C-alpha positions as CSV (number, residue, x, y, z in Angstrom):
1,M,75.7,62.5,19.7
2,T,73.5,60.8,17.1
3,T,74.3,57.8,14.4
4,K,74.6,58.2,10.8
5,P,72.3,56.0,9.2
6,N,74.0,53.1,7.3
7,D,73.9,54.2,3.5
8,R,76.1,50.6,2.8
9,P,75.0,49.7,-0.7
10,V,73.9,46.0,-0.6
11,L,74.0,44.2,-4.2
12,F,71.3,41.2,-3.8
13,L,72.1,37.5,-6.7
14,H,69.5,36.0,-7.2
15,G,70.1,32.2,-8.3
16,W,69.7,30.0,-11.9
17,T,65.8,30.8,-13.1
18,M,64.9,32.9,-10.1
19,R,64.8,36.8,-10.6
20,G,65.4,39.8,-8.1
21,S,62.3,39.8,-7.2
22,V,62.6,37.3,-5.1
23,F,64.3,39.1,-2.7
24,D,61.8,43.0,-2.1
25,P,61.1,41.8,1.4
26,L,65.2,42.1,2.3
27,V,64.8,45.4,-0.4
28,D,62.1,47.2,1.4
29,A,63.6,46.2,4.4
30,L,66.7,47.9,4.0
31,G,65.5,50.7,1.9
32,P,67.0,52.1,-1.5
33,R,70.6,51.4,-1.0
34,A,70.2,47.5,-1.6
35,M,69.6,46.4,-5.5
36,A,68.2,43.3,-6.7
37,P,68.5,43.0,-10.2
38,D,67.8,40.2,-12.9
39,F,70.7,38.9,-14.7
40,P,71.1,38.3,-18.3
41,G,68.1,36.2,-19.9
42,H,66.2,36.1,-16.4
43,G,63.1,37.7,-15.4
44,D,62.4,41.1,-17.4
45,N,66.5,41.5,-18.4
46,T,66.6,40.5,-22.3
47,V,70.3,42.1,-22.1
48,H,72.5,39.5,-24.7
49,P,75.2,38.2,-24.5
50,T,73.9,35.9,-21.5
51,G,76.1,33.2,-19.5
52,L,78.3,33.7,-16.1
53,D,81.0,36.2,-17.9
54,A,77.6,38.3,-18.9
55,C,76.4,38.7,-15.7
56,V,80.0,39.2,-13.5
57,A,79.8,42.3,-16.3
58,Q,76.5,43.5,-15.0
59,V,77.7,43.1,-11.3
60,D,81.0,44.9,-12.1
61,A,79.3,47.7,-14.1
62,L,76.2,48.1,-10.9
63,I,79.5,47.9,-8.3
64,R,80.8,51.3,-10.7
65,A,78.0,53.2,-10.5
66,T,77.9,53.4,-6.9
67,G,81.3,55.2,-7.1
68,R,82.0,53.5,-3.5
69,E,84.5,51.3,-1.7
70,D,82.1,49.7,0.6
71,V,79.5,47.3,-0.8
72,L,78.4,44.6,0.8
73,L,77.5,41.8,-2.2
74,V,74.7,38.5,-1.8
75,G,75.3,35.9,-2.9
76,W,72.2,32.9,-3.2
77,S,72.8,29.9,-4.9
78,M,74.1,30.8,-8.4
79,G,74.3,34.5,-7.4
80,A,77.2,33.4,-5.0
81,A,78.9,31.9,-8.3
82,V,78.7,34.9,-9.4
83,A,79.9,36.3,-6.9
84,W,82.7,34.3,-6.4
85,S,83.5,35.4,-10.3
86,Y,83.2,39.1,-10.2
87,I,85.9,38.6,-7.4
88,R,88.1,36.2,-9.2
89,D,88.4,38.7,-12.0
90,H,87.9,42.3,-9.8
91,G,89.1,41.4,-6.4
92,T,87.6,43.1,-3.4
93,A,88.5,46.1,-3.2
94,R,84.8,47.8,-3.9
95,L,83.9,45.6,-1.9
96,S,82.8,45.8,2.1
97,G,81.7,42.7,2.7
98,L,80.4,39.0,1.4
99,V,77.4,37.4,1.5
100,T,77.1,33.5,0.6
101,L,73.8,31.3,0.6
102,D,73.6,27.4,-0.3
103,M,76.2,27.7,-3.1
104,S,79.3,25.2,-4.0
105,P,82.8,26.7,-5.6
106,R,82.7,23.9,-7.2
107,P,79.4,22.6,-8.0
108,A,79.8,19.6,-10.1
109,N,81.8,16.4,-8.1
110,G,84.9,14.0,-8.8
111,S,87.5,12.2,-7.8
112,D,88.5,14.6,-6.0
113,W,86.3,16.9,-4.8
114,D,82.7,15.7,-3.2
115,L,81.6,19.2,-1.6
116,G,79.4,19.7,-4.7
117,L,75.5,18.8,-4.9
118,L,74.6,16.4,-2.6
119,G,75.4,12.9,-3.8
120,S,75.6,13.8,-6.9
121,T,78.2,11.0,-9.1
122,P,78.7,11.8,-12.9
123,E,76.4,9.3,-14.0
124,R,73.3,11.7,-12.5
125,L,75.0,15.0,-13.0
126,A,75.0,13.5,-17.1
127,A,71.1,12.4,-16.1
128,S,70.2,15.4,-15.0
129,T,71.9,17.7,-17.7
130,R,69.9,15.9,-20.4
131,E,67.0,16.1,-18.9
132,I,67.6,20.2,-18.3
133,H,68.1,20.7,-22.3
134,E,65.9,17.9,-23.7
135,D,62.5,17.8,-20.9
136,W,62.4,21.8,-19.5
137,A,59.0,20.5,-18.0
138,S,60.7,17.9,-16.1
139,A,63.3,20.1,-15.2
140,A,61.4,22.3,-14.0
141,E,59.8,20.7,-11.6
142,K,62.9,19.1,-10.1
143,I,64.6,22.1,-9.4
144,A,61.1,24.0,-8.0
145,T,60.9,21.0,-5.4
146,T,64.6,20.9,-4.5
147,M,64.5,24.2,-3.5
148,F,63.0,24.0,-0.4
149,A,63.3,21.6,2.7
150,T,60.1,20.9,2.1
151,R,57.8,19.5,-1.1
152,E,55.5,22.5,0.1
153,G,57.8,25.2,-0.4
154,A,57.9,28.6,1.8
155,P,54.7,30.2,3.7
156,A,55.0,33.3,1.7
157,F,57.1,32.2,-1.5
158,S,55.3,28.4,-2.8
159,R,56.3,25.4,-4.4
160,D,53.8,26.4,-7.3
161,A,55.2,30.2,-7.4
162,A,58.5,29.0,-7.8
163,L,57.9,26.3,-10.0
164,S,56.0,29.4,-12.0
165,Q,59.1,31.5,-12.1
166,V,61.5,28.7,-13.5
167,L,59.2,28.0,-16.1
168,S,58.7,31.6,-17.0
169,N,62.5,31.8,-18.5
170,D,63.9,30.3,-22.2
171,P,64.7,26.6,-21.2
172,A,67.5,27.2,-23.7
173,I,69.2,29.9,-21.6
174,M,68.8,28.4,-18.4
175,A,70.0,24.9,-20.4
176,A,73.9,27.5,-20.8
177,Y,73.6,29.2,-17.7
178,W,73.7,24.9,-16.0
179,D,76.4,23.9,-17.9
180,D,78.4,27.3,-17.4
181,L,77.6,26.3,-13.4
182,M,78.8,22.7,-13.7
183,A,82.3,23.5,-15.8
184,L,82.6,26.4,-12.9
185,N,85.4,25.5,-10.6
186,L,86.5,28.3,-8.0
187,W,87.7,26.0,-5.1
188,D,90.5,28.7,-5.0
189,V,88.9,31.6,-4.8
190,V,87.6,30.9,-2.1
191,A,90.9,31.4,0.5
192,R,91.5,34.8,-1.4
193,V,88.1,36.5,-0.4
194,D,89.7,38.6,2.1
195,V,86.6,40.7,3.4
196,P,84.6,39.5,6.0
197,W,82.1,36.1,4.5
198,L,79.1,35.2,6.0
199,V,79.2,31.5,4.2
200,G,75.0,30.7,4.6
201,Y,73.2,27.6,4.0
202,G,70.4,25.5,5.4
203,E,70.9,23.1,7.7
204,R,67.8,21.0,5.8
205,S,69.4,21.6,2.1
206,R,68.8,19.0,-0.7
207,V,71.5,20.2,-3.4
208,Y,74.7,21.2,-0.7
209,P,75.9,19.6,1.8
210,E,76.4,21.9,5.7
211,A,80.1,20.3,5.0
212,T,80.8,23.2,1.9
213,A,79.5,25.8,3.5
214,L,81.9,24.9,6.5
215,W,85.1,24.5,4.5
216,M,84.8,27.7,3.1
217,A,84.3,29.1,6.1
218,N,87.4,27.6,6.9
219,T,89.4,28.1,4.2
220,A,88.6,31.8,4.0
221,P,90.6,34.0,6.0
222,R,87.8,36.0,7.4
223,A,84.8,33.8,6.9
224,R,82.4,32.3,9.5
225,S,79.5,30.5,8.1
226,V,75.4,30.3,9.9
227,G,72.8,28.1,9.2
228,F,69.5,27.8,9.2
229,A,67.9,25.4,10.7
230,Q,64.3,25.3,9.3
231,S,65.7,25.7,5.5
232,G,66.6,24.0,2.6
233,H,68.6,25.6,0.1
234,S,66.7,29.1,0.3
235,A,66.6,30.5,3.7
236,N,66.5,34.0,2.2
237,L,62.7,33.0,1.3
238,E,61.8,30.2,4.2
239,E,63.1,32.1,6.4
240,P,63.6,35.7,5.6
241,E,63.2,37.3,8.8
242,A,66.2,35.6,10.3
243,F,68.3,35.6,6.6
244,L,67.3,39.4,7.5
245,A,68.6,39.2,11.2
246,A,72.0,37.6,10.0
247,L,72.3,40.0,7.4
248,R,71.7,43.0,9.9
249,A,74.7,41.4,12.6
250,F,77.0,40.6,10.1
251,E,76.9,44.0,8.2
252,D,76.5,45.9,12.1
253,G,80.0,44.5,12.6
254,L,82.1,45.5,9.3
């Protein structure tokens, strides 16, 4: 008996200030069924309008274009926020599963929520927002540094490569995305994710606490968590082989 090759579409969604090419090794490993577009205002995508709503519209169009109802969404950082926003607006009828990596459904902490940005307070958030709007060069340095568990970055994607990618974007567009993200509050969507969900996180993340991933895994009905021991915010770049193995194992169980 022969086994039919898996042709399930896999849609990779990149993080803020990045671009789809960060997933190239994973796309190459999965073949033509995998897609990793640039979000509006990122990389080579100059389509307007930009912002999270535009990203959701892009994802919806790409999913519909497949003509399938078994798409696997894989969202890293802001890409996870886009995936949750898509589910909020369109449900899960066209999805077979969800994989997210190191993101919070509500990045800004408050008196009733402490699972957002690691160590962030309203005062620190306000200072970061001012810097992002007024001194993009300094903000970019911090973004590129905190992406990884170590200052050097990943063997195949260094901090300098990340910094170059961050600086290639339009600062005003990135600042507007930041504002969108800081206003985000999707904690109630978590319990409504009714497809299998792999909640990934970096055990050495300097962006979000491990508790965020564990809360989501315990809240969604069909979710489980997986930690990447040597990774910060970017396990797809820091431990690509381990991330691919976890992705394949998850997909095999769908």
